[in-house]
N, C-alpha and C positions, 0 to 999 in steps of 0.2 A: 421487486422484492429482492434484496441483496442475498447472495448465496445460492440462488436457485438456477443459475445458469450452468449448464454441464460443459460447455465449450468443446464438445466433441472428444472428451477424454475420460478414461476411467477415473474413479474417485481419487485413488492415491496419486495418480499423475497430476490430476488438477489441483489437488491440495498442495503438492510439492511445488508446482509451477507458481501458484499464487503466493506461497511462502517466499520463494525466491524473488518474485517481483516486488513484493512489499519490502523485502530486506534491501533490495537494490534501489528502490525509491527513496527509503529513509537514509540510505548511505549517500545517495548522489543528489538528491533533491529533485530530479525529474528524470523521466524515462520516455521512450517512444515505443508504443505498442498498438494493438488493435483496439477499437472503441469498446467492444464487449469485454475483453480482459481489463481494459482501464476502469470500466465501471465496477468490476468485482474487486479490483486492487484498491479502488477508492474507498469502498466500504470497510475493507480489512485495515487500511492504513489509518482511516479515522478511528477505528477502534483501538489500534495501537497508541495513537497519540492521546486518546482519552485515558488509557491506562497509565501513560507517562505523566499526565496531569495529576493523577492520584498520588503517585510517588510513594508507595508503600512497598514493603518487602513482598507482599502477596502480588501486587500488580507488577512488580519487577520480575517475579518468577513466572507469571502468566505471560509476559511478553517475551522472556527467554524461551519459553515453551513454543513460541510461534516464530520468532525471528531467528534466522539461522547463524547470526554472528554476534558474539558477545560485545564486541566494540560498537556495534550499531545500536544495541540496547543501551549501552552507556551514553552514546550520543543522543539517543531518543530522550533519555530521562534528563541529561544535563543541558542539552542545547535546544532541541526541537520543541519538547513540550512546554518549557517556560515561555516560549514566544507566543503560545496560543492560550496563556492562562486566563485571558479575559474573553476568550471566543467559545461559543458553544457550537461546535461543528463546523463543517465546511472548510477543512484544513487543505483540501486539494483542489486543483483546477484542471479540467480537461479542455484541450484546445485541438479541434480537428484540423488535420493537415492534408487530407486528400486521400485518393486511393493508392495502394501499394502497386508497384510496377508489375510484379510477377503474377499475382492473382486477383488484383483489384479489391483487396480487402481494405475497408475504411480505416486509415491510420489516424493516430492522435498522439499528442504529447500530454502526460500527466505529470503535474508538478505541484510541489508544496506552495501554498499561497504565501 
């Protein structure tokens, strides 16, 4: 169930972290993070791309309320969302890369398809 993982953080810290990760993913196209974080980011990134496909003033304001950079929202509505116009979900891919050296956390790369 998306949005139910606490990730060992207080609510405000967790929400800020996910907003930053989603913004960075939309800005760069791919990021490297842990698997549990990537699963949470996937749900929110898919939600933002779905908002971008609607392309109304209301959806643009909803995206601006979540994504932390205005130029990323512009890129979302002008470049990213039109690529997925004929696709119903599944905009991201998670590729596992193995354990992290320091604490053996399962790492992965999440990218836009």
